[in-house]
The first five atom37 places (N, CA, C, CB, O) and aatype in JSON, in Angstrom:
{
  "aatype": [20, 20, 20, 20, 20, 20, 20, 20, 20, 20, 20, 20, 20, 20, 20, 20, 20, 20, 20, 20, 20, 20, 20, 20, 20, 20, 20, 20, 20, 20, 20, 20, 20, 20, 20, 20, 20, 20, 20, 20, 20, 20, 20, 20, 20, 20, 20, 20, 20, 20, 20, 20, 20, 20, 20, 20, 20, 20, 20, 20, 20, 20, 20, 20, 20, 20, 20, 20, 20, 20, 20, 20, 20, 20, 20, 20, 20, 20, 20, 20, 20, 20, 20, 20, 20, 20, 20, 20, 20, 20, 20, 20, 20, 20, 20, 20, 20, 20, 20, 20, 20, 20, 20, 20, 20, 20, 20, 20, 20, 20, 20],
  "atom_mask": [
    [1, 1, 1, 1, 1],
    [1, 1, 1, 1, 1],
    [1, 1, 1, 1, 1],
    [1, 1, 1, 1, 1],
    [1, 1, 1, 1, 1],
    [1, 1, 1, 1, 1],
    [1, 1, 1, 1, 1],
    [1, 1, 1, 1, 1],
    [1, 1, 1, 1, 1],
    [1, 1, 1, 1, 1],
    [1, 1, 1, 1, 1],
    [1, 1, 1, 1, 1],
    [1, 1, 1, 1, 1],
    [1, 1, 1, 1, 1],
    [1, 1, 1, 1, 1],
    [1, 1, 1, 1, 1],
    [1, 1, 1, 1, 1],
    [1, 1, 1, 1, 1],
    [1, 1, 1, 1, 1],
    [1, 1, 1, 1, 1],
    [1, 1, 1, 1, 1],
    [1, 1, 1, 1, 1],
    [1, 1, 1, 1, 1],
    [1, 1, 1, 1, 1],
    [1, 1, 1, 1, 1],
    [1, 1, 1, 1, 1],
    [1, 1, 1, 1, 1],
    [1, 1, 1, 1, 1],
    [1, 1, 1, 1, 1],
    [1, 1, 1, 1, 1],
    [1, 1, 1, 1, 1],
    [1, 1, 1, 1, 1],
    [1, 1, 1, 1, 1],
    [1, 1, 1, 1, 1],
    [1, 1, 1, 1, 1],
    [1, 1, 1, 1, 1],
    [1, 1, 1, 1, 1],
    [1, 1, 1, 1, 1],
    [1, 1, 1, 1, 1],
    [1, 1, 1, 1, 1],
    [1, 1, 1, 1, 1],
    [1, 1, 1, 1, 1],
    [1, 1, 1, 1, 1],
    [1, 1, 1, 1, 1],
    [1, 1, 1, 1, 1],
    [1, 1, 1, 1, 1],
    [1, 1, 1, 1, 1],
    [1, 1, 1, 1, 1],
    [1, 1, 1, 1, 1],
    [1, 1, 1, 1, 1],
    [1, 1, 1, 1, 1],
    [1, 1, 1, 1, 1],
    [1, 1, 1, 1, 1],
    [1, 1, 1, 1, 1],
    [1, 1, 1, 1, 1],
    [1, 1, 1, 1, 1],
    [1, 1, 1, 1, 1],
    [1, 1, 1, 1, 1],
    [1, 1, 1, 1, 1],
    [1, 1, 1, 1, 1],
    [1, 1, 1, 1, 1],
    [1, 1, 1, 1, 1],
    [1, 1, 1, 1, 1],
    [1, 1, 1, 1, 1],
    [1, 1, 1, 1, 1],
    [1, 1, 1, 1, 1],
    [1, 1, 1, 1, 1],
    [1, 1, 1, 1, 1],
    [1, 1, 1, 1, 1],
    [1, 1, 1, 1, 1],
    [1, 1, 1, 1, 1],
    [1, 1, 1, 1, 1],
    [1, 1, 1, 1, 1],
    [1, 1, 1, 1, 1],
    [1, 1, 1, 1, 1],
    [1, 1, 1, 1, 1],
    [1, 1, 1, 1, 1],
    [1, 1, 1, 1, 1],
    [1, 1, 1, 1, 1],
    [1, 1, 1, 1, 1],
    [1, 1, 1, 1, 1],
    [1, 1, 1, 1, 1],
    [1, 1, 1, 1, 1],
    [1, 1, 1, 1, 1],
    [1, 1, 1, 1, 1],
    [1, 1, 1, 1, 1],
    [1, 1, 1, 1, 1],
    [1, 1, 1, 1, 1],
    [1, 1, 1, 1, 1],
    [1, 1, 1, 1, 1],
    [1, 1, 1, 1, 1],
    [1, 1, 1, 1, 1],
    [1, 1, 1, 1, 1],
    [1, 1, 1, 1, 1],
    [1, 1, 1, 1, 1],
    [1, 1, 1, 1, 1],
    [1, 1, 1, 1, 1],
    [1, 1, 1, 1, 1],
    [1, 1, 1, 1, 1],
    [1, 1, 1, 1, 1],
    [1, 1, 1, 1, 1],
    [1, 1, 1, 1, 1],
    [1, 1, 1, 1, 1],
    [1, 1, 1, 1, 1],
    [1, 1, 1, 1, 1],
    [1, 1, 1, 1, 1],
    [1, 1, 1, 1, 1],
    [1, 1, 1, 1, 1],
    [1, 1, 1, 1, 1],
    [1, 1, 1, 1, 1],
    [1, 1, 1, 1, 1]
  ],
  "atom_positions": [
    [[10.89, 10.23, -24.03], [10.31, 10.47, -25.34], [9.68, 11.86, -25.4], [9.28, 9.4, -25.67], [8.5, 12.01, -25.09]],
    [[10.45, 12.85, -25.79], [9.94, 14.21, -25.89], [10.31, 14.76, -27.25], [10.5, 15.11, -24.77], [11.46, 14.69, -27.67]],
    [[9.32, 15.33, -27.95], [9.56, 16.0, -29.21], [9.28, 17.48, -28.97], [8.68, 15.42, -30.36], [8.18, 17.84, -28.56]],
    [[10.26, 18.33, -29.22], [10.09, 19.77, -29.04], [10.14, 20.43, -30.4], [11.19, 20.36, -28.09], [11.08, 20.22, -31.17]],
    [[9.12, 21.22, -30.71], [9.04, 21.95, -31.97], [9.09, 23.43, -31.62], [7.73, 21.59, -32.78], [8.29, 23.9, -30.82]],
    [[10.02, 24.16, -32.22], [10.18, 25.58, -31.92], [9.73, 26.4, -33.12], [11.65, 25.92, -31.54], [10.16, 26.15, -34.24]],
    [[8.86, 27.39, -32.88], [8.38, 28.3, -33.91], [8.69, 29.71, -33.42], [6.84, 28.11, -34.21], [7.87, 30.33, -32.74]],
    [[9.87, 30.21, -33.75], [10.28, 31.53, -33.26], [11.3, 32.13, -34.21], [10.87, 31.42, -31.82], [12.03, 31.41, -34.9]],
    [[11.34, 33.45, -34.24], [12.35, 34.15, -35.01], [13.67, 34.11, -34.24], [11.92, 35.61, -35.31], [13.68, 33.99, -33.02]],
    [[14.78, 34.22, -34.97], [16.07, 34.36, -34.32], [16.16, 35.74, -33.69], [17.24, 34.13, -35.32], [15.87, 36.74, -34.34]],
    [[16.55, 35.78, -32.44], [16.76, 37.06, -31.75], [18.05, 36.98, -30.95], [15.55, 37.4, -30.82], [18.52, 35.9, -30.59]],
    [[18.61, 38.14, -30.68], [19.78, 38.22, -29.82], [19.32, 38.72, -28.46], [20.88, 39.16, -30.42], [18.68, 39.77, -28.37]],
    [[19.64, 37.98, -27.42], [19.23, 38.34, -26.06], [20.45, 38.66, -25.23], [18.41, 37.2, -25.41], [21.53, 38.09, -25.43]],
    [[20.28, 39.57, -24.29], [21.36, 39.84, -23.34], [21.52, 38.61, -22.45], [21.07, 41.12, -22.5], [20.57, 37.86, -22.24]],
    [[22.71, 38.43, -21.92], [22.99, 37.27, -21.07], [22.09, 37.24, -19.85], [24.44, 37.27, -20.65], [21.67, 36.16, -19.42]],
    [[21.79, 38.42, -19.27], [20.96, 38.44, -18.06], [19.53, 38.0, -18.33], [20.97, 39.82, -17.45], [18.79, 37.72, -17.38]],
    [[19.12, 37.94, -19.59], [17.8, 37.41, -19.95], [17.92, 36.0, -20.52], [17.11, 38.34, -20.95], [17.1, 35.13, -20.21]],
    [[18.93, 35.77, -21.36], [19.06, 34.48, -22.05], [19.29, 33.32, -21.07], [20.2, 34.54, -23.05], [18.72, 32.25, -21.25]],
    [[20.11, 33.54, -20.06], [20.44, 32.45, -19.14], [19.22, 32.01, -18.33], [21.56, 32.89, -18.19], [18.91, 30.82, -18.33]],
    [[18.51, 32.93, -17.63], [17.33, 32.46, -16.89], [16.24, 31.92, -17.81], [16.77, 33.58, -16.03], [15.5, 31.02, -17.41]],
    [[16.12, 32.46, -19.04], [15.13, 31.95, -19.98], [15.45, 30.51, -20.36], [15.07, 32.84, -21.24], [14.56, 29.66, -20.36]],
    [[16.7, 30.22, -20.68], [17.1, 28.86, -21.04], [16.9, 27.89, -19.88], [18.56, 28.84, -21.5], [16.4, 26.78, -20.07]],
    [[17.28, 28.32, -18.68], [17.11, 27.45, -17.51], [15.64, 27.22, -17.19], [17.82, 28.05, -16.3], [15.24, 26.11, -16.83]],
    [[14.82, 28.27, -17.33], [13.38, 28.13, -17.08], [12.76, 27.16, -18.08], [12.68, 29.51, -17.15], [11.98, 26.28, -17.7]],
    [[13.1, 27.32, -19.37], [12.57, 26.41, -20.39], [12.98, 24.97, -20.12], [13.04, 26.83, -21.79], [12.18, 24.05, -20.28]],
    [[14.21, 24.78, -19.72], [14.68, 23.43, -19.39], [13.86, 22.83, -18.25], [16.17, 23.46, -19.02], [13.47, 21.67, -18.32]],
    [[13.61, 23.61, -17.22], [12.8, 23.13, -16.09], [11.38, 22.8, -16.52], [12.78, 24.19, -14.97], [10.81, 21.79, -16.1]],
    [[10.8, 23.65, -17.37], [9.43, 23.41, -17.84], [9.37, 22.14, -18.69], [8.91, 24.62, -18.65], [8.49, 21.31, -18.5]],
    [[10.3, 21.99, -19.63], [10.31, 20.81, -20.5], [10.51, 19.54, -19.67], [11.41, 20.93, -21.58], [9.85, 18.53, -19.93]],
    [[11.41, 19.58, -18.69], [11.61, 18.39, -17.85], [10.34, 18.06, -17.06], [12.78, 18.61, -16.88], [10.0, 16.89, -16.92]],
    [[9.65, 19.07, -16.55], [8.41, 18.82, -15.81], [7.33, 18.25, -16.72], [7.9, 20.12, -15.15], [6.58, 17.36, -16.32]],
    [[7.25, 18.77, -17.95], [6.23, 18.29, -18.88], [6.56, 16.9, -19.41], [6.09, 19.25, -20.04], [5.65, 16.15, -19.76]],
    [[7.83, 16.55, -19.47], [8.23, 15.26, -20.03], [7.94, 14.1, -19.09], [9.7, 15.28, -20.36], [7.91, 12.95, -19.52]],
    [[7.73, 14.38, -17.83], [7.39, 13.33, -16.87], [5.94, 12.95, -17.13], [7.61, 13.8, -15.37], [5.01, 13.64, -16.69]],
    [[5.75, 11.87, -17.83], [4.41, 11.52, -18.3], [4.18, 10.02, -18.21], [4.19, 12.0, -19.73], [5.12, 9.23, -18.3]],
    [[2.93, 9.65, -18.03], [2.56, 8.24, -18.06], [2.07, 7.83, -19.45], [1.47, 7.95, -17.02], [1.67, 6.69, -19.67]],
    [[2.12, 8.77, -20.39], [1.68, 8.48, -21.75], [2.65, 7.47, -22.39], [1.6, 9.78, -22.6], [3.84, 7.45, -22.08]],
    [[2.11, 6.65, -23.26], [2.94, 5.63, -23.9], [3.79, 6.2, -25.03], [2.06, 4.52, -24.44], [4.92, 5.77, -25.24]],
    [[3.25, 7.17, -25.74], [3.98, 7.74, -26.87], [4.79, 8.95, -26.46], [3.02, 8.12, -27.96], [4.8, 9.33, -25.29]],
    [[5.47, 9.56, -27.42], [6.25, 10.75, -27.11], [5.36, 11.92, -26.73], [7.13, 11.13, -28.3], [4.23, 12.04, -27.21]],
    [[5.87, 12.78, -25.86], [5.17, 14.0, -25.5], [5.58, 15.05, -26.52], [5.51, 14.46, -24.03], [6.77, 15.28, -26.73]],
    [[4.61, 15.7, -27.15], [4.9, 16.72, -28.16], [4.75, 18.08, -27.49], [3.95, 16.59, -29.4], [3.69, 18.41, -26.97]],
    [[5.81, 18.86, -27.52], [5.8, 20.18, -26.92], [6.14, 21.18, -28.01], [6.81, 20.29, -25.72], [7.18, 21.06, -28.65]],
    [[5.27, 22.15, -28.24], [5.51, 23.18, -29.25], [5.74, 24.52, -28.56], [4.31, 23.28, -30.24], [4.95, 24.93, -27.7]],
    [[6.81, 25.21, -28.92], [7.14, 26.51, -28.35], [6.88, 27.59, -29.39], [8.62, 26.55, -27.87], [7.36, 27.49, -30.52]],
    [[6.13, 28.61, -29.01], [5.85, 29.74, -29.9], [6.19, 31.02, -29.16], [4.36, 29.75, -30.38], [5.73, 31.23, -28.03]],
    [[6.99, 31.87, -29.76], [7.38, 33.13, -29.12], [6.76, 34.28, -29.9], [8.93, 33.27, -29.05], [6.99, 34.42, -31.1]],
    [[5.96, 35.12, -29.23], [5.31, 36.26, -29.87], [5.4, 37.48, -28.95], [3.83, 35.94, -30.22], [5.56, 37.35, -27.74]],
    [[5.28, 38.66, -29.55], [5.24, 39.89, -28.75], [3.79, 40.24, -28.5], [5.99, 41.07, -29.47], [2.99, 40.3, -29.43]],
    [[3.44, 40.47, -27.23], [2.09, 40.87, -26.83], [2.19, 42.22, -26.14], [1.43, 39.81, -25.88], [2.65, 42.3, -25.0]],
    [[1.77, 43.27, -26.81], [1.83, 44.63, -26.26], [3.25, 44.91, -25.76], [0.8, 44.81, -25.1], [4.18, 44.96, -26.56]],
    [[3.41, 45.08, -24.47], [4.72, 45.4, -23.9], [5.46, 44.16, -23.38], [4.55, 46.39, -22.77], [6.5, 44.29, -22.75]],
    [[4.93, 42.98, -23.65], [5.53, 41.76, -23.12], [5.88, 40.79, -24.24], [4.59, 41.08, -22.13], [5.32, 40.86, -25.34]],
    [[6.79, 39.89, -23.96], [7.06, 38.76, -24.85], [6.34, 37.57, -24.25], [8.61, 38.49, -25.01], [6.44, 37.31, -23.05]],
    [[5.62, 36.85, -25.07], [4.89, 35.66, -24.6], [5.5, 34.43, -25.25], [3.37, 35.77, -24.92], [5.66, 34.36, -26.47]],
    [[5.82, 33.48, -24.43], [6.32, 32.2, -24.89], [5.22, 31.2, -24.59], [7.68, 31.8, -24.19], [4.93, 30.92, -23.43]],
    [[4.61, 30.64, -25.64], [3.51, 29.69, -25.47], [4.03, 28.28, -25.69], [2.33, 30.01, -26.45], [4.68, 27.99, -26.69]],
    [[3.74, 27.44, -24.74], [4.17, 26.05, -24.8], [2.91, 25.19, -24.85], [5.1, 25.66, -23.59], [2.13, 25.18, -23.9]],
    [[2.73, 24.48, -25.94], [1.56, 23.63, -26.12], [1.97, 22.19, -25.84], [0.95, 23.78, -27.56], [3.01, 21.72, -26.32]],
    [[1.16, 21.49, -25.07], [1.43, 20.08, -24.81], [0.16, 19.3, -25.11], [1.9, 19.85, -23.33], [-0.93, 19.71, -24.72]],
    [[0.3, 18.19, -25.8], [-0.85, 17.44, -26.29], [-1.45, 16.47, -25.3], [-0.46, 16.7, -27.49], [-1.97, 15.43, -25.7]],
    [[-1.39, 16.77, -24.02], [-2.01, 15.91, -23.0], [-2.3, 16.78, -21.78], [-1.08, 14.69, -22.63], [-1.75, 17.87, -21.66]],
    [[-3.15, 16.31, -20.88], [-3.46, 17.11, -19.68], [-2.2, 17.38, -18.86], [-4.5, 16.39, -18.81], [-1.29, 16.55, -18.79]],
    [[-2.16, 18.54, -18.26], [-1.0, 18.98, -17.5], [-1.0, 18.46, -16.07], [-0.94, 20.48, -17.49], [0.05, 18.17, -15.5]],
    [[-2.19, 18.35, -15.49], [-2.27, 17.95, -14.09], [-1.56, 18.97, -13.22], [-1.66, 16.56, -13.88], [-1.68, 20.18, -13.45]],
    [[-0.84, 18.5, -12.22], [-0.14, 19.44, -11.32], [1.37, 19.47, -11.58], [-0.41, 19.06, -9.87], [2.13, 19.92, -10.72]],
    [[1.8, 18.99, -12.75], [3.23, 18.93, -13.03], [3.91, 20.29, -12.98], [3.46, 18.32, -14.4], [5.09, 20.38, -12.64]],
    [[3.18, 21.36, -13.3], [3.77, 22.69, -13.25], [3.17, 23.55, -12.15], [3.6, 23.39, -14.59], [3.22, 24.78, -12.22]],
    [[2.6, 22.92, -11.15], [2.14, 23.68, -9.99], [3.37, 24.29, -9.33], [1.33, 22.78, -8.97], [4.46, 23.72, -9.39]],
    [[3.21, 25.46, -8.71], [4.38, 26.16, -8.18], [5.19, 25.31, -7.22], [3.94, 27.44, -7.49], [6.41, 25.43, -7.19]],
    [[4.57, 24.47, -6.44], [5.31, 23.6, -5.53], [6.08, 22.5, -6.22], [4.37, 22.99, -4.55], [7.01, 21.94, -5.64]],
    [[5.72, 22.18, -7.47], [6.39, 21.11, -8.22], [7.42, 21.62, -9.21], [5.36, 20.29, -8.95], [8.22, 20.84, -9.73]],
    [[7.42, 22.9, -9.48], [8.34, 23.48, -10.47], [8.88, 24.81, -9.96], [7.63, 23.67, -11.84], [8.85, 25.82, -10.67]],
    [[9.37, 24.8, -8.72], [9.82, 26.04, -8.09], [10.91, 26.76, -8.88], [10.33, 25.75, -6.7], [10.9, 27.99, -8.95]],
    [[11.85, 26.02, -9.46], [12.91, 26.67, -10.22], [12.37, 27.42, -11.43], [13.94, 25.64, -10.67], [12.81, 28.53, -11.71]],
    [[11.42, 26.82, -12.14], [10.83, 27.49, -13.31], [10.19, 28.81, -12.89], [9.8, 26.58, -14.0], [10.38, 29.83, -13.55]],
    [[9.42, 28.79, -11.81], [8.77, 30.01, -11.33], [9.8, 31.03, -10.84], [7.78, 29.68, -10.2], [9.62, 32.23, -11.04]],
    [[10.87, 30.56, -10.22], [11.93, 31.46, -9.76], [12.62, 32.15, -10.93], [12.95, 30.7, -8.94], [12.9, 33.35, -10.86]],
    [[12.91, 31.41, -12.0], [13.53, 32.01, -13.18], [12.58, 33.0, -13.85], [13.96, 30.92, -14.18], [13.02, 34.05, -14.33]],
    [[11.29, 32.68, -13.89], [10.31, 33.62, -14.46], [10.3, 34.92, -13.66], [8.89, 32.99, -14.47], [10.3, 36.01, -14.24]],
    [[10.3, 34.82, -12.34], [10.34, 36.03, -11.5], [11.63, 36.81, -11.71], [10.19, 35.65, -10.01], [11.62, 38.04, -11.72]],
    [[12.75, 36.1, -11.88], [14.03, 36.76, -12.12], [13.97, 37.62, -13.38], [15.16, 35.72, -12.24], [14.62, 38.67, -13.45]],
    [[13.2, 37.18, -14.39], [13.06, 37.93, -15.63], [11.97, 38.98, -15.54], [12.77, 36.98, -16.78], [11.72, 39.71, -16.5]],
    [[11.3, 39.08, -14.38], [10.19, 40.03, -14.24], [8.92, 39.51, -14.87], [10.56, 41.35, -14.86], [8.05, 40.29, -15.23]],
    [[8.81, 38.19, -15.02], [7.68, 37.6, -15.72], [6.83, 36.69, -14.87], [8.17, 36.85, -16.9], [6.94, 36.66, -13.64]],
    [[5.98, 35.94, -15.56], [5.04, 35.04, -14.88], [4.82, 33.79, -15.73], [3.7, 35.75, -14.59], [5.08, 33.78, -16.93]],
    [[4.32, 32.74, -15.07], [3.94, 31.5, -15.75], [2.47, 31.25, -15.46], [4.83, 30.28, -15.27], [2.05, 31.26, -14.3]],
    [[1.69, 31.03, -16.51], [0.27, 30.72, -16.37], [0.01, 29.41, -17.1], [-0.64, 31.88, -16.94], [0.48, 29.22, -18.22]],
    [[-0.74, 28.5, -16.47], [-1.08, 27.23, -17.1], [-2.58, 27.19, -17.38], [-0.66, 26.03, -16.22], [-3.38, 27.72, -16.61]],
    [[-2.94, 26.55, -18.49], [-4.35, 26.43, -18.9], [-4.57, 25.03, -19.45], [-4.73, 27.51, -19.96], [-3.79, 24.54, -20.26]],
    [[-5.64, 24.38, -19.02], [-6.03, 23.11, -19.62], [-6.91, 23.41, -20.83], [-6.79, 22.19, -18.58], [-7.63, 24.41, -20.83]],
    [[-6.85, 22.57, -21.85], [-7.69, 22.75, -23.03], [-8.25, 21.4, -23.45], [-6.88, 23.4, -24.2], [-7.93, 20.37, -22.86]],
    [[-9.09, 21.41, -24.47], [-9.69, 20.16, -24.95], [-8.64, 19.22, -25.55], [-10.76, 20.46, -25.99], [-8.79, 18.0, -25.49]],
    [[-7.58, 19.79, -26.11], [-6.57, 18.97, -26.78], [-5.32, 18.75, -25.93], [-6.17, 19.62, -28.07], [-4.37, 18.13, -26.39]],
    [[-5.31, 19.22, -24.71], [-4.14, 19.05, -23.84], [-4.02, 20.21, -22.88], [-2.87, 18.93, -24.67], [-4.91, 20.45, -22.07]],
    [[-2.9, 20.92, -22.96], [-2.67, 22.03, -22.04], [-1.77, 23.06, -22.69], [-2.06, 21.53, -20.71], [-1.12, 22.79, -23.7]],
    [[-1.75, 24.24, -22.1], [-0.91, 25.33, -22.58], [-0.24, 25.97, -21.37], [-1.75, 26.38, -23.4], [-0.86, 26.16, -20.32]],
    [[1.02, 26.28, -21.54], [1.77, 27.04, -20.55], [2.17, 28.34, -21.23], [3.04, 26.24, -20.01], [2.74, 28.31, -22.32]],
    [[1.87, 29.47, -20.61], [2.23, 30.76, -21.19], [3.16, 31.47, -20.22], [0.95, 31.63, -21.49], [2.82, 31.7, -19.05]],
    [[4.33, 31.81, -20.72], [5.31, 32.57, -19.95], [5.35, 33.96, -20.56], [6.74, 31.88, -19.96], [5.58, 34.11, -21.76]],
    [[5.14, 34.98, -19.74], [5.2, 36.36, -20.21], [6.28, 37.1, -19.43], [3.81, 37.08, -20.05], [6.41, 36.95, -18.22]],
    [[7.06, 37.9, -20.17], [8.1, 38.69, -19.51], [8.39, 39.93, -20.35], [9.4, 37.85, -19.31], [8.19, 39.92, -21.57]],
    [[8.86, 41.01, -19.7], [9.16, 42.23, -20.44], [10.45, 42.06, -21.24], [9.28, 43.43, -19.48], [11.39, 41.42, -20.78]],
    [[10.49, 42.64, -22.45], [11.72, 42.55, -23.25], [12.82, 43.42, -22.65], [11.44, 42.97, -24.71], [12.55, 44.45, -22.04]],
    [[14.04, 42.99, -22.84], [15.21, 43.78, -22.43], [16.18, 43.78, -23.59], [15.88, 43.2, -21.12], [16.93, 42.82, -23.78]],
    [[16.19, 44.82, -24.34], [17.12, 44.97, -25.45], [17.18, 43.73, -26.33], [18.5, 45.29, -24.93], [18.25, 43.15, -26.54]],
    [[16.04, 43.33, -26.84], [15.99, 42.19, -27.76], [16.27, 42.71, -29.16], [14.61, 41.45, -27.69], [15.64, 43.68, -29.6]],
    [[17.18, 42.09, -29.85], [17.54, 42.5, -31.2], [17.27, 41.36, -32.16], [19.03, 42.94, -31.27], [17.65, 40.22, -31.91]],
    [[16.61, 41.67, -33.26], [16.38, 40.66, -34.29], [17.71, 40.28, -34.92], [15.38, 41.18, -35.37], [18.51, 41.16, -35.24]],
    [[17.94, 39.02, -35.1], [19.17, 38.57, -35.75], [19.13, 38.95, -37.22], [19.36, 37.03, -35.58], [18.07, 38.95, -37.84]],
    [[20.28, 39.27, -37.76], [20.33, 39.66, -39.18], [20.95, 38.58, -40.02], [21.11, 40.95, -39.36], [21.08, 38.73, -41.23]]
  ]
}
């Protein structure tokens, strides 16, 4: 039971960025979906530009625990490193946030 909500503009990515990004997101969503919660897990994805980096914010409406600790999500961290980026997790009052930051590589806005 996972509901994913995406809030992002259409962009064209080079294959060397799009493939590891898609695989990393898949690994993160699978790690977050492993839950003892009774209802669906709501995951919201927001993509924004921060200075010289692109930030992908993933909001989850429950505590994260160690589901995305580097030892539990090695592939996600490996894909982030492949893109020259990082993964940071934060607990909040309403759940948790995962922030992935990586440098842009020839990102083009879709027309």
